[in-house]
C-alpha positions in Angstrom: 90.1 101.1 77.6 92.4 102.8 80.3 90.4 102.4 83.6 92.9 102.4 86.5 92.5 99.9 89.2 92.1 100.5 92.9 94.3 97.7 94.1 96.9 97.2 96.8 100.5 98.1 96.2 101.4 94.4 97.0 99.4 93.3 94.0 101.1 96.0 91.9 104.4 94.8 93.0 103.6 91.2 91.9 102.5 92.6 88.4 105.8 94.4 88.3 107.6 91.3 88.9 105.5 89.6 86.2 106.3 92.3 83.8 110.0 91.6 84.3 109.7 88.7 82.0 109.1 91.1 79.3 106.9 90.5 76.9 99.5 93.5 78.3 95.1 92.8 78.7 93.7 96.3 79.6 91.7 97.4 82.4 90.8 100.5 84.2 92.7 99.7 87.5 91.3 103.0 90.2 89.0 109.9 91.5 87.5 113.6 92.6 84.8 115.7 91.4 86.5 119.0 90.9 85.2 120.5 94.2 84.6 117.1 95.8 81.2 117.8 96.5 78.6 115.0 96.8 76.1 114.5 94.3 72.3 115.3 95.3 70.7 112.8 97.5 68.5 111.4 94.8 71.6 110.1 92.8 72.9 108.4 95.8 72.6 104.6 96.2 69.6 103.5 98.0 70.0 100.3 100.2 68.6 97.2 98.7 65.8 95.6 100.6 67.0 93.3 103.0 67.0 89.6 101.7 64.6 87.0 103.1 65.8 85.1 105.8 68.6 82.7 104.8 68.1 79.1 104.6 70.1 76.9 107.1 71.8 75.3 104.2 73.6 78.4 103.8 74.1 79.8 107.4 75.0 76.2 108.8 77.2 75.1 106.0 80.6 73.4 106.9 83.6 74.7 105.2 85.7 71.9 104.0 89.3 73.3 104.4 91.9 71.5 102.4 95.4 72.1 101.1 95.5 74.9 98.4 96.1 73.9 94.9 98.3 76.0 92.6 96.5 78.5 90.2 97.6 78.9 86.7 101.5 79.1 86.6 101.9 80.1 90.1 103.0 77.7 93.1 100.6 76.5 95.7 100.8 78.3 99.0 102.7 76.8 101.8 101.1 74.2 104.2 99.8 76.8 106.6 97.3 77.8 104.1 93.9 76.0 103.5 91.3 76.7 101.0 87.5 76.0 100.9 84.4 77.0 98.9 81.5 79.2 100.5 78.1 78.7 98.9 76.2 81.9 98.5 73.1 82.9 96.6 73.3 83.9 93.0 70.6 86.6 93.6 70.4 88.0 97.1 66.9 88.7 96.4 66.2 85.0 96.2 68.5 83.5 98.8 66.7 80.1 98.6 67.4 79.8 94.8 70.6 78.9 92.8 73.9 79.3 94.5 77.4 79.9 93.4 80.8 79.1 95.1 83.2 81.5 96.4 86.9 80.5 96.8 88.2 81.2 100.3 91.7 81.0 101.8 92.8 80.9 105.5 95.8 80.6 107.7 94.9 80.1 111.4 96.3 82.5 114.0 99.8 81.6 115.1 99.6 82.7 118.6 97.3 82.5 121.6 94.3 84.8 122.6 92.8 84.4 119.2 90.5 87.5 118.5 88.7 85.9 115.4 88.9 86.1 111.6 90.3 89.0 109.7 89.1 89.3 106.2 91.1 91.0 103.6 90.1 92.6 100.1 93.0 93.8 98.2 91.3 96.0 95.7 90.5 96.0 91.9 87.6 95.6 92.0 88.1 91.9 91.0 91.5 91.2 92.5 92.0 87.6 93.6 92.4 87.4 97.4 93.2 83.7 97.2 96.3 84.5 95.1 97.3 87.7 97.1 96.7 86.8 100.7 99.8 84.5 100.9 102.0 87.1 99.3 100.8 89.8 101.9 101.4 87.5 104.8 104.8 89.0 105.7 103.3 92.5 106.0 100.7 91.3 108.6 102.8 88.9 110.9 101.8 90.8 114.0 98.2 90.5 113.2 98.6 87.0 112.3 99.4 86.1 115.8 95.9 87.0 117.1 93.7 86.6 113.9 93.1 83.9 111.3 94.0 85.6 108.1 91.2 85.2 105.6 90.6 86.3 102.0 88.6 85.2 99.0 88.0 85.7 95.3 84.8 88.0 95.1 82.0 86.8 92.9 82.8 87.2 89.2 86.6 87.1 90.0 89.3 84.5 89.9 88.1 81.1 91.1 84.7 82.4 92.1 82.9 82.1 88.8 85.5 84.3 87.4 84.3 86.3 84.2 86.4 85.9 81.0 85.0 88.2 78.3 87.4 87.6 75.5 90.3 85.4 74.4 94.0 86.3 74.3 93.9 87.1 70.6 91.1 89.5 71.0 92.8 91.1 74.0 95.9 91.5 72.0 94.1 93.1 69.1 92.3 95.6 71.3 95.6 96.7 72.7 96.3 98.2 69.3 93.3 100.6 69.3 94.1 104.2 70.1 92.6 104.8 73.6 92.6 108.7 72.8 90.9 108.6 69.4 92.0 111.3 66.9 89.7 110.8 63.9 86.1 109.6 63.4 87.4 106.2 62.3 89.3 105.7 65.6 86.4 106.9 67.5 84.1 104.3 65.7 86.8 101.4 66.4 87.1 102.5 70.2 83.4 102.4 71.0 82.9 99.2 68.9 85.5 97.5 70.9 83.8 98.6 74.1 80.3 97.3 73.0 81.9 94.0 71.8 83.6 93.6 75.2 80.3 94.0 77.0 78.6 91.5 74.7 81.5 89.0 75.4 80.9 89.3 79.1 77.2 88.8 78.7 77.8 85.5 76.7 80.5 84.1 79.2 78.9 85.3 82.4 75.1 84.7 81.6 72.7 85.6 84.6 75.9 86.3 86.9 76.6 89.6 85.1 73.7 91.2 86.9 74.8 89.9 90.3 78.5 90.9 90.7 77.9 94.3 92.4 79.6 95.7 95.3 76.4 95.4 97.4 76.1 91.7 96.4 79.8 91.2 97.7 79.1 93.0 100.9 76.2 90.6 101.7 78.6 87.7 100.8 81.0 89.1 103.3 78.3 88.9 106.0 77.4 85.2 105.4 81.1 84.6 105.3 81.4 86.1 108.8 78.5 84.1 110.1 79.8 80.8 108.7 83.4 81.6 110.1 81.8 81.9 113.6 82.4 85.5 114.3 79.9 87.8 116.0 81.4 90.9 114.3 83.2 91.5 111.2 86.9 92.3 111.3 88.1 93.5 108.1 91.1 95.1 106.3 90.1 96.7 102.9 92.6 98.2 100.6 91.8 100.5 97.7 88.6 99.3 96.2 88.2 97.3 99.3 87.7 100.4 101.1 84.5 101.1 99.2 83.4 97.5 99.7 84.1 98.0 103.6 81.9 101.3 103.4 79.1 99.5 101.8 79.3 96.7 104.4 79.2 99.2 107.2 76.2 100.8 105.7 74.3 97.5 105.2 75.3 96.1 108.6 76.3 98.9 110.9 75.7 96.9 114.1 78.0 94.1 112.8 81.0 96.2 112.5 83.9 95.1 114.5 87.3 96.4 113.8 87.5 97.7 110.2 90.7 99.2 108.6 90.2 101.0 105.2 93.7 101.9 103.6 94.0 103.9 100.4 90.5 105.2 100.6 88.2 105.6 97.7 86.2 108.9 97.6 82.6 107.7 98.0 81.2 111.1 97.0 82.8 111.0 93.4 80.8 109.7 90.3 82.3 108.4 87.2 83.7 111.5 86.0 84.8 112.7 89.5 86.6 109.4 89.9 88.4 110.1 86.6 89.3 113.6 87.6 90.6 112.3 90.9 92.9 109.7 89.3 94.2 112.2 86.8 95.0 114.5 89.7 96.6 111.8 91.9 98.7 110.1 89.0 99.9 113.6 88.0 100.8 114.4 91.5 102.6 111.2 91.8 104.5 111.8 88.5 105.4 115.3 89.8 106.9 113.9 93.0 108.7 111.2 91.0 110.3 113.9 88.5 111.3 116.0 91.5 113.2 113.0 92.9 115.1 112.7 89.7 116.1 116.4 89.9 113.7 117.5 87.1 111.3 120.2 87.0 107.8 118.7 87.0 106.3 120.8 84.4 109.3 120.3 82.0 109.4 116.7 82.7 105.8 116.2 82.0 106.1 118.1 78.7 108.9 115.7 77.7 106.8 112.7 78.4 103.7 114.1 76.8 105.9 114.8 73.8 107.1 111.2 73.8 103.4 110.0 73.9 102.4 112.3 71.0 105.2 110.9 68.9 104.2 107.3 69.7 100.6 108.1 68.6 102.1 108.9 65.1 104.7 106.2 65.1 105.0 103.3 67.7 108.4 102.3 68.9 110.0 98.9 68.1 110.7 96.4 71.0 113.0 93.4 71.5 109.8 91.2 71.4 108.9 92.3 67.9 105.8 94.0 69.1 105.3 97.7 68.9 105.0 100.2 71.9 102.0 102.3 71.2 101.0 105.4 73.0 98.3 103.7 75.1 100.9 100.9 76.1 103.4 103.6 77.0 100.9 105.3 79.3 100.1 102.1 80.9 103.8 101.2 81.4 104.3 104.7 83.1 101.4 104.1 85.4 102.4 100.9 87.0 105.6 102.0 88.7 103.8 105.0 90.2 101.9 102.6 92.5 105.1 102.0 94.6 108.0 104.5 95.1 110.3 101.5 95.1 109.6 100.9 91.5 110.5 104.5 90.4 114.0 103.5 89.2 112.4 101.2 86.8 110.5 104.1 85.4 113.6 106.0 84.9 115.3 103.4 82.9 112.1 102.7 80.9 111.7 106.4 80.0 115.3 106.8 79.1 115.2 103.8 76.6 112.1 105.1 75.1 113.4 108.4 74.5 116.4 106.6 72.8 114.0 104.7 70.7 113.6 101.4 72.2 110.2 100.7 73.7 111.1 97.3 75.2 111.2 98.3 78.9 107.9 100.4 78.8 106.2 97.5 77.1 107.5 95.1 79.8 105.9 97.5 82.4 102.6 97.5 80.6 102.5 93.8 80.2 102.9 93.6 84.0 100.0 96.0 84.4 97.8 94.1 81.9 98.8 90.8 83.4 100.3 89.5 80.2 102.8 86.6 80.5 105.8 85.9 78.1 103.6 83.4 76.1 101.0 86.1 75.3 98.4 84.8 77.8 96.4 87.3 79.8 94.9 87.2 83.2 91.2 88.3 83.7 91.3 90.7 86.5 90.3 93.6 84.1 87.4 91.6 83.1 86.0 91.2 86.4 87.0 94.7 87.2 84.9 96.0 84.2 82.0 93.6 85.1 81.9 94.8 88.7 82.2 98.5 88.2 79.7 98.7 85.2 77.2 97.1 87.3 77.8 99.5 90.1 78.2 102.6 88.0 74.8 103.9 86.6 76.4 106.7 84.7 77.3 106.4 81.0 78.8 109.7 79.9 78.2 110.5 76.2 80.7 111.2 73.4 79.9 114.9 73.3 80.1 115.3 77.1 83.5 113.8 77.0 84.8 115.9 74.3 83.6 118.9 76.3 85.7 117.8 79.3 88.9 117.1 77.3 90.5 120.5 78.0 89.6 120.3 81.6 91.3 116.9 82.0 94.4 118.1 80.1 94.8 121.0 82.4 94.6 118.5 85.4 97.2 116.2 83.8 99.0 116.9 80.6 100.2 113.1 80.7 97.2 111.2 81.9 94.1 113.5 81.3 93.3 112.4 77.8 93.3 108.8 78.6 91.1 109.1 81.7 88.7 111.5 80.0 88.1 109.1 77.1 87.7 106.2 79.5 84.5 107.8 81.1 82.8 107.4 77.9 84.4 104.1 76.7 84.6 101.9 79.9 80.9 101.1 80.2 79.8 102.0 76.7 76.9 99.7 75.4 77.1 97.6 78.7 74.4 95.1 78.6 73.3 95.3 82.3 72.1 98.8 83.8 74.3 100.2 86.5 72.9 100.6 90.1 73.9 104.0 91.4 75.9 107.3 90.8 77.7 107.0 94.0 77.6 104.3 96.8 75.8 104.8 100.1 78.3 104.3 103.1 76.7 106.0 105.9 76.8 104.0 108.9 75.3 105.6 112.0 75.7 103.4 115.1 78.7 101.6 113.7 81.8 101.1 115.8 84.8 103.5 114.8 86.2 102.7 111.4 89.9 103.4 110.9 90.6 105.3 107.6 94.3 105.7 106.4 95.0 108.1 103.8 98.4 108.8 101.9 99.2 112.4 100.7 101.2 110.8 97.7 98.7 108.2 96.7 98.1 108.1 92.9 95.2 105.8 92.6 93.1 106.9 95.5 94.2 110.3 96.2 94.5 111.5 99.8 91.3 113.6 99.8 89.2 110.5 99.7 89.9 109.6 103.2 88.2 112.7 104.5 85.3 112.5 102.4 84.7 108.8 103.4 85.0 109.9 107.1 82.4 112.5 106.5 80.0 110.2 104.7 80.4 107.4 107.3 79.0 109.8 109.9 80.1 111.5 113.0 82.1 109.4 115.4 82.4 106.5 113.0 85.2 107.5 110.5 88.5 108.1 112.2 91.2 109.5 109.8 95.0 108.6 109.9 97.3 110.5 107.6 100.6 109.3 106.2 102.8 111.8 104.3 104.2 109.2 101.9 104.4 108.0 98.4 102.7 105.2 96.6 99.5 103.5 96.8 98.3 102.7 100.5 100.2 103.1 103.7 100.2 100.1 105.9 103.2 97.8 105.5 105.3 100.5 103.6 107.8 100.6 106.4 106.5 103.6 108.4 106.4 102.5 112.1 103.9 105.3 113.1 101.3 104.0 110.6 101.9 100.2 111.3 101.8 100.8 115.0 98.6 102.8 115.0 96.9 100.2 112.8 98.3 97.2 114.9 97.1 98.9 118.1 93.6 99.3 116.6 93.0 95.7 115.2 94.9 94.0 118.3 93.7 96.2 121.2 90.7 98.2 120.0 92.9 101.3 120.5 91.3 104.0 118.3 93.9 106.8 117.5 92.8 110.4 117.6 91.0 111.6 114.5 93.3 113.5 112.3 96.6 111.9 113.5 99.5 112.5 111.1 102.4 110.3 110.3 105.2 111.9 108.5 
């Protein structure tokens, strides 16, 4: 499957570094409906009934902050960081029932005049905040003076009952499947693999699989706020974290403090709309990349599409002994488009592939797929799929997907096919029904929420910020635009963006709606 993640560029950079080791998992990592119109009201998410009063065992729990331990092959964060476990209800409809533990990480504010806690979600869905937060610290040093920096692994991800739906051998075998089936046999294999993945998740996760939705996590955030001792929620959501922030604001508008949503997901787009948005966004980013190398975007895209067609017929050899397939090549092209600083790696990888060596593109694909040199895969894509298939109600059928193929190819000759097929395959045969077509984010009465859009963003195209502002409601969503490249805007070196965000979070200074940083 090819679903593209909504994750922070910092996380993508970490995966690029992981891919340098050379040796891929698959995942949709993160959009518009052609005209960007919202679906009819009946298809919008309806707010779940407010849970019963929470027991004091949850609201009065004491977090036991201790030195963080190393996760996997990574090193433990420095001494300033502490980790703890927050108990939350498995089922928010039964808050007095079974609980699960969420892994938290925190570093106390470094200066005086502390404002409170600033929660971070780095996207995915399913990304590990515990792993990413220390890596991101250097980008938020000014905020760290006044805020405790806090993040967590959302339910179903990482150390918070993380879902693992298949083993490394099964993941590697799935990578050999054609993600753009050309024959009935390939179609059968594609959909059989999707259904098998869902069954693996059901067996591994059990009852948790029905309780990993974005709404569940938004309720977790409010309990987190309460246990941390904050009257209002201060929050920095990136990529998918913007959708999570919007859902929180809808559920708890009066508890909104200072919320920044950077790289904003379009809340009006359904499953097909998100795929169209991403096809448009990644093609736009690819065009900008090609222009930066002196190439005509149309001609450059034709060359890349031709390479992919040849790989579909005959995969390329690599130095690892594995083959670079068409699907892995597309994956390798996608990852460096998350950050302009990675474009030179894409240039080198494409040149090598055109010359018959697929090693560099395979290394990039492995980074995206969180595969290390020993062949072990991470599980973010498993969590991502579990969360998004519980959120998304739509299950486009094969016939509908085939009817849309030409439209997707017109949007993007390089990425269109893959994203079109993904709409049918990603949640095919999923064992738990989805909850809504589009999330409800309307938050009348909430304090102003700062939305940061990047005109060159591939994964969450710029148009999503305006649509989120409209959905949040009049006087709530405040849009800040950066004319840049890559995924997200804050911390990318633009003083205009960083200063506006810092002023909002540190002093409550709300910029003028529509402010543009070039």
